[in-house]
Each structure stands twice: as structure tokens, then as C-alpha cells.
C-alpha positions in Angstrom: 68.6 6.4 145.8 72.4 6.0 145.6 73.8 3.7 143.1 75.0 0.3 144.4 78.0 0.2 142.2 81.3 0.6 144.1 82.5 3.2 141.7 79.7 5.6 142.7 79.4 4.9 146.4 81.0 7.0 149.1 83.2 5.4 151.8 81.7 4.7 155.2 84.4 5.8 157.6 82.7 8.1 160.2 81.7 6.9 163.7 79.5 8.6 166.3 82.4 10.8 167.6 83.3 12.0 164.1 79.7 12.7 163.2 79.2 14.7 166.5 82.3 16.7 165.8 81.2 17.6 162.2 77.8 18.7 163.6 79.5 20.8 166.3 81.8 22.3 163.7 78.8 23.6 161.9 76.8 24.8 165.0 79.4 26.1 167.4 80.8 28.3 164.8 80.7 31.9 163.7 76.9 32.2 164.5 77.5 32.5 168.2 80.0 35.3 167.6 77.8 37.2 165.2 74.1 36.4 165.8 73.8 37.5 169.5 73.9 41.2 168.7 71.2 41.3 166.0 69.0 38.9 168.1 69.4 41.2 171.1 68.4 44.2 169.0 65.2 42.4 167.9 64.2 40.8 171.3 65.8 43.1 173.8 65.1 41.6 177.2 63.5 38.6 175.4 66.8 37.3 174.1 66.9 34.2 176.3 63.3 33.5 175.4 64.3 33.7 171.7 67.1 31.3 172.3 64.7 28.9 174.0 62.3 29.1 171.1 65.1 28.5 168.6 66.3 25.5 170.6 62.8 23.9 170.8 62.3 24.2 167.0 65.8 22.9 166.4 65.2 19.9 168.7 62.0 19.0 166.8 63.9 19.3 163.5 66.8 17.2 164.9 64.5 14.4 166.0 62.8 14.4 162.6 66.1 14.3 160.8 67.5 11.5 163.1 64.5 9.2 162.5 64.6 9.8 158.7 68.3 9.5 158.4 68.2 6.1 160.1 65.7 4.9 157.4 67.5 6.5 154.4 71.2 6.5 155.1 72.2 8.1 151.8 73.8 11.5 150.9 71.4 14.3 150.5 69.6 14.6 153.8 66.0 16.0 153.6 66.3 16.1 149.8 66.2 12.3 150.0 63.6 12.2 152.8 61.2 14.5 151.0 61.5 12.6 147.8 60.9 9.2 149.4 58.1 10.3 151.8 56.3 13.1 150.1 57.2 12.9 146.4 59.9 14.2 143.9 58.7 17.8 144.0 59.0 18.1 147.8 62.4 16.5 147.8 63.6 18.8 145.1 62.2 21.9 147.0 64.1 20.8 150.1 67.3 20.3 148.1 67.0 23.6 146.3 66.3 25.4 149.6 69.3 23.8 151.2 71.8 24.3 148.4 70.8 28.0 147.7 70.5 28.9 151.4 73.7 27.2 152.5 75.7 28.5 149.5 74.8 32.0 150.8 75.8 30.8 154.3 79.2 29.6 152.9 79.9 33.0 151.5 78.9 34.7 154.8 81.2 32.5 156.8 84.1 33.1 154.3 83.6 36.8 154.6 83.5 36.5 158.4 86.9 34.9 158.2 88.2 37.8 156.1 86.7 40.4 158.3 88.4 39.1 161.4 91.8 38.1 159.8 92.4 41.1 157.6 89.4 43.6 157.4 91.0 45.6 154.6 91.2 42.6 152.4 88.2 40.6 153.6 87.1 39.5 150.1 90.6 38.2 149.1 91.0 36.3 152.4 87.5 34.9 152.0 88.3 33.5 148.5 91.6 32.0 149.8 89.7 30.3 152.7 87.2 28.8 150.3 89.9 27.4 148.0 91.9 26.0 150.9 88.9 24.2 152.5 87.6 22.9 149.2 91.1 21.3 148.9 90.7 19.7 152.3 87.3 18.3 151.5 88.6 17.0 148.2 91.1 14.8 150.1 88.4 12.8 151.8 85.9 13.1 154.6 88.2 11.7 157.2 90.6 14.6 156.7 87.7 17.0 157.0 86.6 15.4 160.3 90.2 15.6 161.6 90.5 19.3 160.7 87.0 20.0 162.2 88.0 18.3 165.5 90.9 20.7 165.9 88.7 23.7 165.0 86.0 22.7 167.5 88.6 22.3 170.3 90.0 25.8 169.7 86.6 27.4 169.5 85.3 25.7 172.7 88.5 26.9 174.5 87.9 30.5 173.4 84.2 30.4 174.3 85.1 28.9 177.8 87.5 31.7 178.3 84.9 34.3 177.5 82.4 32.7 179.9 84.9 32.5 182.8 86.2 36.1 182.3 82.7 37.6 182.0 81.1 35.7 184.9 84.2 36.2 187.1 84.5 40.0 186.5 83.4 42.7 188.9 81.1 44.1 186.1 79.0 41.0 185.9 75.5 41.6 187.3 72.8 38.9 187.5 70.2 41.7 187.4 70.9 42.2 183.7 69.5 38.7 183.0 66.0 39.8 183.8 63.8 37.9 181.2 61.0 40.0 179.7 59.4 40.8 176.4 60.3 44.4 175.9 60.9 43.6 172.2 57.4 42.2 171.9 56.4 38.7 170.7 57.5 39.6 167.2 60.9 40.6 168.4 61.3 37.3 170.3 60.3 35.3 167.2 62.6 37.3 164.9 65.5 36.8 167.4 64.6 33.0 167.4 64.8 33.0 163.6 68.2 34.7 163.6 69.5 32.5 166.3 68.3 29.4 164.5 71.1 30.1 162.0 73.5 29.0 164.7 71.6 25.7 165.4 71.2 24.4 161.9 74.5 22.5 161.7 73.1 19.1 162.7 71.8 18.8 159.1 75.4 18.2 158.1 75.3 14.9 160.0 72.2 13.7 158.1 73.6 14.8 154.7 76.7 12.5 155.4 74.4 9.5 155.8 76.3 7.6 153.1 79.6 8.1 154.8 78.9 7.0 158.4 79.3 3.5 159.8 76.1 1.7 160.9 74.0 4.8 160.1 70.8 3.4 161.7 72.6 3.5 165.0 75.1 6.3 164.5 73.0 9.1 163.2 70.1 9.0 165.8 72.8 9.2 168.5 75.0 11.8 166.9 72.3 14.4 166.0 70.8 15.0 169.5 74.2 14.7 171.2 75.7 17.4 169.0 72.6 19.6 169.4 72.6 19.2 173.2 76.3 20.2 173.5 75.7 23.2 171.2 72.7 24.4 173.3 74.7 24.1 176.5 77.5 26.2 175.0 75.1 28.9 173.7 73.3 29.3 177.0 76.5 29.7 178.9 77.8 32.3 176.4 74.6 34.2 176.2 74.2 34.4 180.0 77.9 35.5 180.5 77.7 38.2 177.8 74.3 39.5 179.0 75.6 39.7 182.6 78.2 42.2 181.5 76.6 44.1 178.6 72.9 43.8 179.3 70.4 43.4 176.5 70.8 47.0 175.4 74.6 47.0 175.3 74.6 43.6 173.5 72.2 44.9 170.9 74.6 47.8 170.2 77.7 45.7 170.1 79.5 45.3 166.8 81.5 42.3 168.0 79.5 41.1 171.0 82.0 38.7 172.6 85.0 40.9 172.0 83.1 43.9 173.5 82.1 41.8 176.5 85.6 40.7 177.5 86.7 44.4 177.0 83.9 45.5 179.3 84.8 42.8 181.8 88.3 44.5 182.1 90.4 42.0 180.1 91.2 43.8 176.9 94.1 41.5 176.3 91.7 38.7 175.5 90.2 40.6 172.6 92.7 39.4 170.0 92.2 35.8 171.2 88.4 36.2 170.7 89.0 37.6 167.2 91.2 34.6 166.3 88.5 32.3 167.8 85.8 33.9 165.7 87.9 33.5 162.5 88.7 29.8 163.4 85.0 29.2 164.2 84.0 30.7 160.8 86.5 28.4 159.1 84.9 25.4 160.9 81.5 26.4 159.8 82.7 26.9 156.2 84.4 23.5 156.1 81.3 21.7 157.3 79.0 23.8 155.1 80.9 23.1 151.9 80.9 19.4 152.9 77.1 19.3 153.3 76.2 21.4 150.2 78.4 19.2 148.0 76.6 16.0 149.3 73.2 17.4 148.6 74.4 18.5 145.2 75.6 15.0 144.6 72.2 13.5 145.5 70.3 16.0 143.3 72.7 15.4 140.4 72.0 11.6 140.7 68.4 12.4 140.1 69.2 14.8 137.2 67.8 17.8 139.0 71.3 19.2 138.6 73.8 18.3 135.8 74.6 14.6 135.9 78.3 15.2 135.8 78.2 16.4 139.4 77.3 12.9 140.6 80.8 11.6 139.9 82.7 10.0 142.8 86.5 10.1 142.9 87.9 6.7 142.4 90.7 7.1 145.0 89.3 9.5 147.6 85.6 8.3 147.3 84.3 11.9 147.5 81.9 13.7 145.1 84.9 15.7 143.7 83.1 17.5 140.9 80.3 18.6 143.2 82.8 19.8 145.7 84.7 21.8 143.0 81.5 23.3 141.6 80.3 24.3 145.1 83.7 25.8 145.9 83.8 27.8 142.7 80.3 29.3 143.2 81.1 30.1 146.9 84.4 31.7 145.9 82.7 33.9 143.3 80.1 35.0 145.8 82.7 35.7 148.5 84.6 37.9 146.0 81.6 40.0 145.2 78.8 40.0 147.7 78.2 41.8 151.0 77.8 39.7 154.1 74.8 41.8 155.3 71.5 40.0 154.9 73.2 36.7 154.2 72.3 35.2 157.5 68.6 36.1 157.2 68.4 34.8 153.7 70.2 31.6 154.7 67.8 31.1 157.7 64.8 31.4 155.4 66.1 28.7 153.1 67.1 26.4 155.9 63.8 26.8 157.7 62.0 25.8 154.4 64.3 22.8 154.2 63.4 21.7 157.8 59.7 22.3 157.1 59.9 19.5 154.5 61.9 17.3 157.0 59.1 17.6 159.6 56.4 17.0 157.0 58.3 13.9 155.9 58.7 12.6 159.5 54.9 13.2 160.0 54.3 10.3 157.5 56.4 7.8 159.5 53.6 7.0 161.9 49.9 7.5 162.3 50.2 7.6 166.1 49.3 11.1 167.6 52.2 11.0 170.0 54.7 10.2 167.3 53.4 13.0 165.2 53.6 15.7 168.0 57.3 16.7 167.5 57.1 16.9 163.7 53.9 19.0 164.0 55.6 21.4 166.4 58.7 21.5 164.3 56.7 22.2 161.1 54.7 25.0 162.7 57.8 26.4 164.3 59.7 26.5 161.0 56.9 28.4 159.2 56.4 30.9 162.0 60.1 31.6 162.3 60.7 31.9 158.6 58.0 34.6 158.2 59.2 36.4 161.4 62.6 37.1 159.8 63.3 40.7 158.5 61.1 41.5 155.5 63.9 41.7 153.0 65.0 38.2 153.9 61.5 36.9 153.5 60.9 38.5 150.2 64.3 37.5 148.7 64.1 34.0 150.1 60.5 33.4 148.8 61.6 34.8 145.4 64.5 32.4 145.1 62.4 29.5 146.1 59.9 30.5 143.4 62.7 30.5 140.8 63.5 26.9 141.9 59.9 25.9 141.5 59.6 27.4 138.0 62.9 25.7 137.0 61.5 22.3 138.3 58.2 22.8 136.3 60.1 23.7 133.1 62.4 20.7 133.4 59.4 18.4 133.9 57.6 19.8 131.0 60.6 19.4 128.7 61.1 15.9 129.9 57.5 15.0 129.1 57.8 16.0 125.4 
């Protein structure tokens, strides 16, 4: 657990509103701008069913995280819960899954910013975005919450405009919302796995457990509230875009929301949507760097990562070395990797992370009713993880295996 010394403790400054905003900054981000197209290609007429499946799994995970975070209000999220409820190995596996998966997610979000702001120099813009947001996080979590609040307001305004324009246009047709399973059950599950990427941001609230006021009350309220708002936004956007493009057109769209407003007869809104997508990606990147650095801090405290990363800044009360290390790795990835495949790989890692969260929540009570949601969440995570594209599954499983080997080697060396 976290050290009790004031020099190594983070500052508790976040209330319910701040925690909800940080969760929304992660969820209502670039995922909704980018994930609808690939999900529609996989599920076709089953897109809304895929969204519903993703929402159910996300709800089970959110409830498990909320219960655990109230009991263990320390930085690290499921890394801490798995360690305390299941044992050190499972905590480590959750932390490794989160750090690796979300580091890839950070790079994908940074490259999304570059692709929308300056496509010809996407990598350079991505690196600049990482450097700037790492500096914001370094200045303290309250500054991060303030910046995220502005970003969320802008993104919600853009998404509201898209919904109003699409549903109010003459090209909108409710017949295009026909729910079916033309993509098959496998297609619906793959779409759910891809869409889960856009729901996973509530983990950021749990990983900030050491920085919220009255965590036993704040976190269980903030997580479901943020998830509920995000789900309402996603449903509205998905219905609006489907009503204009249909499942086939949405699946073929390179930039689904921009293509939808163009098809709705308002091409002047396209640049606004592009700006909104870039701002959304910035919001996701800000919250992702925040969450990964806190899990890195927790793992460094337990010596699963270099102990130097557990340092807390005397003035700003943030894990400054962990933030700088995460920022450096993400910047290097953003400068060199391709964004394709990053979402699938990230989803695999995050689903593994939440599988540990649900297994941990299972241990909190022996009552059958109390174990129902964790059981559904655990099963859902496993099914969705292995329904992702084969490349994502193979690479994700391989990276997790590397982490397991590293854990075994470290334990063996420590025992000598």
C-alpha cells in the first residue's frame, strides 16, 4: 500500500465533479470519433447490439471497480485490488496489462491528434501533444482536471451539433436503424470489443484513488455517473449517424462523424467536427497519461518497476518521475509507430485488466446476488478479448506472456 509519510503521499484535492470530468475526458474522447466505423464493419446491422453488449460489460466492470476503490483508495486501481484480494501475481498482471495496453492507447490518441490537426506531420504533432500534456500533468492533478473540464465541454458541444444536424436533416431515415445480426454473433462481439475501447475511461477515476476527497463516498458515485453520461452520449451519436449513413455507409466511412454531417447536407460543419475530434483525442491522452503514471507509481512502490519511479514531487505532490517516464515512452512510440491495430491491442490489455478487477470483486462477498455482476463482467471480458481481431489477440497475449516471464525471473532472482 501507499506509504504513510507525507513526502510520498499524493494530495487529496478532487471531488465528485472533478472525478466525473476526468472519467468523461477519457471516455467521451476520440473513441466515439474513430471506433464506430470499424465496429459497423464488423457487426453491420448489429452495431447497436454490439454497443449494448459493450455497455453491459462496462457496467459490470464499473461496479466492481467502484466497490474495490472504496475499500482501497490508493493509486494504482486494479493493480492494488488484485494484489490485495488475489495475491501479488494477479495484481502485477493487472498492472502490466494496464500500463502496456494504455501506453499503446496513449500513442494512438496522440497520433489521432496529429492526423486531424496536420495529417502531413502527424508524428511531429503527436510528439508535441505528448510533451505539452505531460507538462500539464506535472503541474498537479487539479490543473489536469481543469483542462479536462474545458475539453469535455468542447467535445460534448461538437457531438451535440452532430446529433442535431443528422437527426434534423432530410436524409435521416429511421429505417436505417433496423437492428439485426447480419454480421453474425461473432461480428457483434467483435464490435463490442472494439467499442469497449471507448468505455474504458472510468478506470482513470479508480487509479486516482489517492487524490480524491472522501474516496469511500466519491469514487462509487463518480464511476457509474460518468459511465451513464458516456453511454447516453454514445447512443445518441450512434443513432444519429446510423440514421444518415446506415450500417453499410458507416462501415465504409473513413471519418464517420465528418462523413455523416457532410451527408446530412451541412459540409460547413466538417471542420468543426475535425477540431472536435482533435480536442477529444487530447482529452483522452491527458487522462490516459494521468492514469498510466499512477499505476506506474503503485508498481514502483512494490518494486515491480524501478523504485525511482515511486518519487512524489515535494511541491506539486504528483509522481513526477513516473509521469516523465511515461511521457518519454509515449513520445517515442508516437514518433515511430502506426496507429493501426493500436486500438485492438489496447482493448485486449484493458479487458485483461478488468478481468482481474471482476475476479477481485468476486471475493468481496460470498452471497450469490453480490457475485452476479462480477461473474458477468469476468465472462464478458474474456469473451470480448478473444473476439477481437486475431492479430490483436496474438500480439496482446504475447505481450502479457512477456510480463509473466519477467515477473517469474524477478521472483527467482529475489529468492537467491
